[in-house]
LODREN-542129 format. One record per residue (C-alpha): z, x, y; residue number from 0. Coordinates in Angstrom, 3 decimals. Example, Ala and Ser with C-alpha at 12.3 -4.5 7.8 and 13.67 -1.06 7.14 Angstrom:
2
> 7.800; 12.300; -4.500; 0
> 7.140; 13.670; -1.060; 1
% end
This chain:
403
> 17.436; 166.653; -0.948; 0
> 20.853; 165.142; -0.421; 1
> 20.895; 161.473; -1.317; 2
> 22.817; 160.537; 1.767; 3
> 20.253; 162.316; 3.991; 4
> 17.518; 160.342; 2.212; 5
> 19.253; 157.007; 2.900; 6
> 19.974; 157.884; 6.564; 7
> 16.286; 158.813; 7.065; 8
> 15.225; 155.658; 5.269; 9
> 17.508; 153.514; 7.516; 10
> 16.672; 154.988; 10.922; 11
> 12.986; 155.739; 10.434; 12
> 12.142; 153.050; 7.914; 13
> 12.697; 149.993; 10.098; 14
> 10.328; 151.021; 12.966; 15
> 7.712; 152.254; 10.536; 16
> 7.697; 148.960; 8.633; 17
> 7.537; 146.963; 11.898; 18
> 4.650; 149.027; 13.209; 19
> 2.715; 148.657; 9.953; 20
> 3.402; 144.951; 9.721; 21
> 1.994; 144.458; 13.252; 22
> -1.083; 146.403; 12.244; 23
> -1.821; 144.179; 9.268; 24
> -3.982; 141.131; 9.366; 25
> -1.992; 138.113; 10.390; 26
> -1.701; 135.046; 8.185; 27
> -3.121; 136.528; 4.988; 28
> -3.185; 134.146; 2.005; 29
> -4.099; 136.086; -1.112; 30
> -5.214; 134.652; -4.440; 31
> -2.836; 133.793; -7.199; 32
> -1.829; 136.899; -9.189; 33
> -2.182; 135.070; -12.472; 34
> -5.979; 135.241; -12.425; 35
> -7.745; 138.267; -13.889; 36
> -4.848; 140.772; -13.824; 37
> -5.976; 144.082; -15.148; 38
> -3.590; 146.640; -13.631; 39
> 0.004; 146.416; -12.360; 40
> 2.083; 149.059; -10.510; 41
> 5.870; 148.942; -10.797; 42
> 7.965; 150.915; -8.299; 43
> 11.592; 151.926; -8.668; 44
> 12.834; 155.210; -7.253; 45
> 16.680; 155.415; -7.285; 46
> 18.982; 155.003; -10.220; 47
> 18.345; 155.802; -13.915; 48
> 20.492; 152.813; -14.860; 49
> 18.136; 150.625; -12.838; 50
> 15.175; 151.817; -14.909; 51
> 16.775; 150.289; -17.979; 52
> 17.806; 147.072; -16.162; 53
> 14.113; 146.560; -15.331; 54
> 13.095; 146.558; -19.037; 55
> 13.586; 142.738; -19.499; 56
> 11.165; 142.228; -16.604; 57
> 8.693; 144.617; -18.066; 58
> 8.804; 142.848; -21.433; 59
> 8.000; 139.574; -19.656; 60
> 5.084; 141.199; -17.795; 61
> 3.740; 142.626; -21.005; 62
> 3.898; 139.196; -22.638; 63
> 2.238; 137.497; -19.603; 64
> -0.478; 140.116; -19.292; 65
> -0.952; 141.711; -22.699; 66
> -4.266; 143.452; -21.751; 67
> -3.077; 144.751; -18.411; 68
> -2.218; 148.452; -17.734; 69
> 1.335; 148.903; -16.414; 70
> 1.862; 152.015; -14.287; 71
> 5.242; 153.127; -12.980; 72
> 5.978; 155.118; -9.779; 73
> 9.407; 156.751; -9.694; 74
> 11.265; 159.943; -9.031; 75
> 10.622; 163.044; -11.115; 76
> 14.303; 163.028; -12.130; 77
> 13.626; 159.634; -13.844; 78
> 10.643; 160.718; -15.821; 79
> 12.381; 161.423; -19.148; 80
> 14.281; 158.123; -18.982; 81
> 11.055; 156.221; -18.484; 82
> 9.257; 158.172; -21.253; 83
> 12.052; 157.237; -23.722; 84
> 12.099; 153.628; -22.659; 85
> 8.362; 153.240; -23.372; 86
> 8.182; 150.948; -20.352; 87
> 4.946; 152.301; -18.792; 88
> 1.469; 153.209; -19.763; 89
> 1.277; 155.852; -17.036; 90
> 4.148; 157.509; -15.104; 91
> 3.587; 158.963; -11.607; 92
> 6.449; 160.715; -9.858; 93
> 7.666; 161.968; -6.510; 94
> 9.861; 165.071; -6.448; 95
> 12.824; 164.930; -3.984; 96
> 13.985; 168.471; -4.692; 97
> 13.092; 169.738; -1.241; 98
> 11.580; 168.159; 1.842; 99
> 8.203; 169.954; 1.560; 100
> 7.987; 169.084; -2.169; 101
> 8.949; 165.482; -1.359; 102
> 6.159; 165.145; 1.238; 103
> 3.462; 166.776; -0.877; 104
> 4.247; 164.880; -4.039; 105
> 4.457; 161.636; -2.132; 106
> 1.008; 162.084; -0.692; 107
> -0.451; 163.171; -3.996; 108
> 1.000; 160.150; -5.740; 109
> -0.365; 157.764; -3.096; 110
> -3.812; 159.433; -3.224; 111
> -3.919; 159.086; -7.003; 112
> -2.640; 155.530; -7.175; 113
> -4.645; 153.965; -4.404; 114
> -7.853; 154.434; -6.395; 115
> -6.536; 152.270; -9.292; 116
> -7.393; 148.973; -7.644; 117
> -4.151; 147.238; -8.465; 118
> -3.978; 143.509; -8.854; 119
> -0.205; 143.404; -8.464; 120
> 2.470; 145.809; -7.172; 121
> 6.091; 144.937; -7.900; 122
> 8.619; 146.864; -5.796; 123
> 11.991; 146.788; -7.568; 124
> 13.911; 148.635; -4.872; 125
> 16.760; 146.500; -3.553; 126
> 17.026; 147.908; -0.067; 127
> 14.990; 151.147; 0.491; 128
> 12.229; 150.816; 3.112; 129
> 10.359; 153.815; 1.651; 130
> 9.197; 151.840; -1.432; 131
> 7.737; 149.091; 0.788; 132
> 5.909; 151.702; 2.795; 133
> 4.457; 153.350; -0.375; 134
> 3.447; 149.985; -1.765; 135
> 1.560; 149.306; 1.377; 136
> -0.143; 152.728; 1.263; 137
> -1.332; 152.156; -2.324; 138
> -2.410; 148.567; -1.731; 139
> -2.874; 145.588; -3.996; 140
> -3.997; 141.959; -3.932; 141
> -0.351; 140.992; -4.387; 142
> 2.702; 143.042; -3.292; 143
> 5.996; 141.564; -4.481; 144
> 9.464; 142.734; -3.495; 145
> 12.908; 141.733; -2.260; 146
> 13.677; 140.284; 1.127; 147
> 17.167; 141.754; 1.375; 148
> 19.229; 140.565; 4.336; 149
> 19.551; 143.184; 7.049; 150
> 17.091; 145.669; 5.537; 151
> 13.850; 144.486; 7.281; 152
> 11.801; 145.610; 4.289; 153
> 9.717; 142.508; 3.471; 154
> 7.208; 142.674; 6.279; 155
> 4.607; 144.422; 4.121; 156
> 4.870; 142.175; 1.065; 157
> 2.609; 139.296; 0.306; 158
> 5.444; 137.649; -1.641; 159
> 8.990; 138.379; -0.472; 160
> 11.675; 137.083; -2.859; 161
> 15.093; 136.469; -1.333; 162
> 17.559; 138.907; -2.849; 163
> 20.418; 136.965; -4.486; 164
> 23.812; 138.822; -4.310; 165
> 25.496; 136.489; -6.745; 166
> 23.565; 137.286; -9.951; 167
> 23.294; 140.335; -12.108; 168
> 20.657; 142.827; -11.041; 169
> 18.770; 142.338; -14.323; 170
> 18.254; 138.673; -13.268; 171
> 17.317; 139.634; -9.764; 172
> 14.677; 141.990; -11.156; 173
> 13.506; 139.234; -13.382; 174
> 12.990; 136.990; -10.361; 175
> 10.387; 139.521; -9.142; 176
> 8.535; 139.409; -12.474; 177
> 8.629; 135.626; -12.308; 178
> 6.923; 135.777; -8.945; 179
> 4.378; 138.105; -10.511; 180
> 3.298; 135.349; -13.009; 181
> 5.919; 135.235; -15.810; 182
> 7.452; 131.848; -14.835; 183
> 6.959; 130.411; -18.371; 184
> 8.617; 133.366; -20.098; 185
> 12.418; 133.233; -20.603; 186
> 14.685; 136.144; -19.976; 187
> 14.675; 138.172; -23.242; 188
> 17.970; 138.014; -25.085; 189
> 17.155; 141.076; -27.248; 190
> 15.486; 144.376; -26.306; 191
> 13.747; 146.506; -28.840; 192
> 13.060; 150.020; -27.564; 193
> 10.355; 152.072; -29.250; 194
> 11.503; 154.808; -31.620; 195
> 15.065; 153.514; -31.924; 196
> 15.395; 154.638; -35.504; 197
> 14.491; 158.189; -34.529; 198
> 16.908; 158.070; -31.644; 199
> 19.778; 156.943; -33.892; 200
> 18.949; 159.616; -36.471; 201
> 19.077; 162.310; -33.753; 202
> 22.364; 160.809; -32.438; 203
> 23.923; 161.024; -35.908; 204
> 22.904; 164.656; -36.102; 205
> 24.596; 165.334; -32.823; 206
> 27.763; 163.648; -34.081; 207
> 27.680; 165.701; -37.265; 208
> 27.181; 168.889; -35.196; 209
> 30.349; 167.840; -33.290; 210
> 32.328; 167.572; -36.505; 211
> 32.332; 163.740; -36.541; 212
> 31.781; 162.139; -39.883; 213
> 29.388; 159.207; -40.509; 214
> 32.308; 156.876; -41.322; 215
> 34.515; 157.849; -38.330; 216
> 34.550; 155.580; -35.320; 217
> 33.239; 157.517; -32.345; 218
> 33.932; 156.709; -28.690; 219
> 31.893; 158.344; -25.863; 220
> 33.693; 158.692; -22.590; 221
> 31.373; 159.455; -19.715; 222
> 33.484; 161.191; -17.062; 223
> 32.124; 161.405; -13.502; 224
> 29.415; 159.536; -11.608; 225
> 27.336; 162.458; -10.207; 226
> 27.559; 163.111; -6.478; 227
> 26.441; 159.579; -5.708; 228
> 29.536; 157.584; -4.730; 229
> 32.211; 159.790; -6.115; 230
> 34.684; 157.058; -5.184; 231
> 33.493; 155.319; -8.385; 232
> 35.225; 158.041; -10.564; 233
> 38.262; 157.195; -12.610; 234
> 40.966; 159.802; -12.652; 235
> 40.546; 162.591; -15.300; 236
> 44.197; 162.383; -16.354; 237
> 43.675; 158.668; -17.131; 238
> 40.660; 159.410; -19.342; 239
> 42.908; 161.858; -21.115; 240
> 45.735; 159.304; -21.603; 241
> 43.286; 156.725; -22.798; 242
> 41.710; 159.139; -25.307; 243
> 45.174; 159.980; -26.660; 244
> 46.008; 156.328; -27.089; 245
> 42.732; 155.573; -28.951; 246
> 42.944; 158.603; -31.175; 247
> 46.587; 158.077; -32.096; 248
> 46.501; 154.234; -32.555; 249
> 43.067; 153.869; -34.126; 250
> 42.239; 157.340; -35.449; 251
> 38.964; 157.384; -33.561; 252
> 37.038; 160.467; -32.446; 253
> 36.193; 160.950; -28.787; 254
> 33.242; 162.808; -27.133; 255
> 33.443; 163.528; -23.402; 256
> 30.120; 163.693; -21.620; 257
> 28.954; 164.348; -18.051; 258
> 26.567; 166.322; -15.938; 259
> 26.838; 170.152; -15.935; 260
> 27.998; 170.093; -12.299; 261
> 30.805; 167.734; -13.356; 262
> 32.225; 169.901; -16.129; 263
> 35.198; 170.615; -13.896; 264
> 36.258; 167.007; -14.403; 265
> 36.217; 167.371; -18.159; 266
> 38.220; 170.579; -17.894; 267
> 40.758; 168.606; -15.881; 268
> 40.713; 165.980; -18.660; 269
> 41.527; 168.669; -21.286; 270
> 44.421; 169.963; -19.274; 271
> 46.139; 166.585; -19.771; 272
> 45.056; 165.922; -23.428; 273
> 47.661; 166.005; -26.153; 274
> 45.377; 165.615; -29.219; 275
> 42.516; 168.004; -28.421; 276
> 41.605; 168.358; -32.092; 277
> 40.283; 164.743; -32.112; 278
> 37.928; 165.181; -29.144; 279
> 34.755; 167.104; -28.292; 280
> 33.225; 168.200; -24.959; 281
> 29.493; 167.845; -24.624; 282
> 29.423; 167.769; -20.829; 283
> 26.440; 169.660; -19.428; 284
> 25.072; 170.427; -22.930; 285
> 22.779; 167.478; -23.517; 286
> 19.319; 166.845; -22.136; 287
> 18.701; 163.208; -21.322; 288
> 16.867; 162.454; -24.614; 289
> 19.828; 163.812; -26.627; 290
> 22.321; 161.937; -24.462; 291
> 20.421; 158.723; -25.027; 292
> 20.336; 159.430; -28.746; 293
> 24.109; 160.001; -28.732; 294
> 24.717; 156.665; -27.089; 295
> 22.375; 154.983; -29.596; 296
> 24.465; 156.354; -32.491; 297
> 27.986; 155.885; -31.109; 298
> 30.343; 152.937; -31.604; 299
> 31.742; 152.508; -28.117; 300
> 31.005; 153.832; -24.648; 301
> 33.572; 153.968; -21.800; 302
> 32.329; 154.785; -18.346; 303
> 32.775; 154.140; -14.676; 304
> 29.971; 152.399; -12.780; 305
> 27.080; 154.675; -13.675; 306
> 23.908; 154.875; -15.792; 307
> 25.851; 155.215; -19.084; 308
> 26.868; 151.546; -18.880; 309
> 23.217; 150.464; -18.596; 310
> 21.936; 152.745; -21.372; 311
> 24.529; 151.302; -23.658; 312
> 23.703; 147.753; -22.580; 313
> 19.964; 148.262; -23.192; 314
> 20.815; 149.524; -26.677; 315
> 23.396; 146.706; -27.168; 316
> 26.083; 149.299; -27.926; 317
> 29.648; 148.092; -27.064; 318
> 30.501; 149.385; -23.623; 319
> 33.499; 149.216; -21.254; 320
> 32.683; 149.639; -17.574; 321
> 35.280; 150.549; -14.967; 322
> 34.572; 149.133; -11.481; 323
> 36.083; 149.473; -8.018; 324
> 33.777; 149.963; -5.032; 325
> 31.051; 148.031; -6.726; 326
> 31.170; 144.704; -8.535; 327
> 30.405; 144.085; -12.222; 328
> 28.950; 140.688; -11.241; 329
> 25.860; 142.715; -10.069; 330
> 26.083; 145.945; -12.012; 331
> 28.399; 145.316; -14.982; 332
> 27.522; 145.572; -18.652; 333
> 24.690; 143.206; -19.541; 334
> 24.369; 143.460; -23.330; 335
> 26.221; 141.084; -25.668; 336
> 28.945; 143.641; -26.410; 337
> 30.143; 144.748; -22.934; 338
> 33.214; 144.130; -20.893; 339
> 34.281; 145.239; -17.382; 340
> 37.627; 146.224; -15.882; 341
> 37.757; 145.437; -12.179; 342
> 40.794; 145.166; -9.873; 343
> 38.674; 143.219; -7.302; 344
> 40.466; 144.209; -4.057; 345
> 39.829; 142.026; -1.027; 346
> 37.681; 144.840; 0.474; 347
> 35.601; 145.290; -2.654; 348
> 32.718; 145.531; -3.162; 349
> 32.167; 147.987; -0.319; 350
> 28.956; 149.560; -1.527; 351
> 26.285; 146.848; -1.536; 352
> 22.548; 146.334; -1.267; 353
> 23.194; 144.953; 2.232; 354
> 24.634; 148.206; 3.610; 355
> 22.191; 150.424; 1.672; 356
> 25.245; 151.609; -0.270; 357
> 26.380; 153.660; 2.742; 358
> 29.989; 152.702; 3.415; 359
> 33.393; 153.714; 4.777; 360
> 36.403; 152.837; 2.694; 361
> 38.622; 150.404; 4.517; 362
> 41.566; 150.240; 2.168; 363
> 44.878; 151.285; 3.745; 364
> 45.683; 153.460; 0.684; 365
> 42.557; 155.512; 1.281; 366
> 39.340; 156.334; -0.589; 367
> 39.387; 155.584; -4.254; 368
> 42.321; 153.179; -4.112; 369
> 40.464; 150.588; -6.175; 370
> 39.732; 152.994; -9.020; 371
> 43.294; 154.253; -8.941; 372
> 44.385; 150.637; -9.429; 373
> 42.818; 150.643; -12.904; 374
> 45.759; 151.514; -15.207; 375
> 45.356; 153.151; -18.578; 376
> 47.215; 150.347; -20.375; 377
> 45.004; 147.700; -18.828; 378
> 41.908; 149.447; -20.195; 379
> 43.500; 150.119; -23.622; 380
> 44.587; 146.496; -23.952; 381
> 41.099; 145.229; -23.048; 382
> 39.560; 147.607; -25.675; 383
> 42.086; 146.625; -28.358; 384
> 41.593; 142.912; -27.812; 385
> 37.819; 143.031; -27.626; 386
> 36.854; 145.663; -30.161; 387
> 39.739; 146.690; -32.515; 388
> 41.939; 143.748; -33.300; 389
> 41.132; 141.742; -36.537; 390
> 40.207; 138.698; -34.428; 391
> 38.317; 140.678; -31.792; 392
> 35.160; 138.802; -30.496; 393
> 33.117; 142.003; -30.758; 394
> 35.019; 143.885; -33.443; 395
> 33.305; 147.214; -34.075; 396
> 30.864; 147.288; -37.033; 397
> 32.607; 150.148; -38.759; 398
> 35.784; 148.071; -38.683; 399
> 34.126; 145.138; -40.371; 400
> 32.612; 143.401; -37.365; 401
> 29.234; 141.729; -37.310; 402
% end
C-alpha cells in the first residue's frame, strides 16, 4: 500500500471512528495505577524503522521498572528484522501493509491474538496516526497510554493521554510515555547496549573487507536517498559525489554508498559525478537489514539525510552527520554523543510535522526541495572537518587518535 494513501485513509476515516468509539466507552473511567502488579506490556509503533531505535531508551526504562514483565511489540512486518536485531521485545507481532486485503487480514489476526494476553499496560508510541489508537482500544488493557497530539484527535481512547511536546527530541517524547507507564524514578539512559553488538561489528568488518577496505582505513558510509517517503528530504547526488571526492582526497578515507534497491538510480547518478571512483564502493540494494546494521556498527562515520540511517548510527553511538531541510533536527536529529546536524532552517521549515501528519505542500518560492538544495558541499565538509578530523576536533575519529 502507498504510504500517502494510508495516511489519507487514517486522516479522513480515523477521526470519526475514534469519536464513535470514545462515545461508546464508559464515561469517567478511573483505572488503577499501572505500577501495581504489572505482568505484561504491549508497545505499539508502526511507521518508521528509525523510530524503533529511538524507542529503545524507553524500553530500557520499562525493563528496569518491570523486570519480570513480558514486553510484546506490535509493528509492521517491514520492521520485524529491525526489532529482532534490537532485542527490544520478548514477542513481535506484525501487520503487513503490502496490499489492502493482506493489511486487513493481518490486522484482525494480530488483534485476535493480542487481546487474549490480558495486558496491564499498552503504550502507543505513534505520534499522530489514529490507527494505532484504534488497535490499542481493540486489544484492550487496564492502562492505555499515548500522545495527545494537537489537531490529531487521537487521545479519546487512552486512559492516560500525554501532551505531545514539539520542542524536544522524539527520544525524549517517547520517554515521557514510559514515564507515564511507571518509570518516573528512572533517568533517561545515557548509554545503550544492544545485544550481540560484538557479532554485529565482526560481520561489519567482514563486509568492509569484502569491499576492499582495510581494518586500519577510515570508512565513511554515505546513505543516499530516503525511500519514497518524503523524497524532498534527499540531498542532491552530485553533492554526495563532491563531498566524497573532498573526503577521499583530503583525508584518504574510503567511502561506501548505500541505499535501497529501488534507489540505486541515485547512486548511479552519484558515480556519474565522482572523480575518484577507486576510493569508493557501491553497496546500494545489496544488503539485507541485518548486514546494513552490521556495516553501520563497524564504520567510522555515517552521512545521511533525515532517514533511519541517522538513528541506527545514534543507537550504536557511531559518529553521524544528518542533513535536514523539510524536517527539524530538534526533533529528529542525531541523538548519540557523536552526532551533528546541518540544517539551513528556512522560515517555512519544518513543513513535515506531527501536527500535519507529515502530509504537506512545499510553500517555498524556489519550489520543492529548496531547503535541501541550500545545503552546500563546503558547509558539510567544514562541519565534518571541524568535528571529526581536525587535531582539536571534539569528536575526533578513533582511528585518528580520538577517544
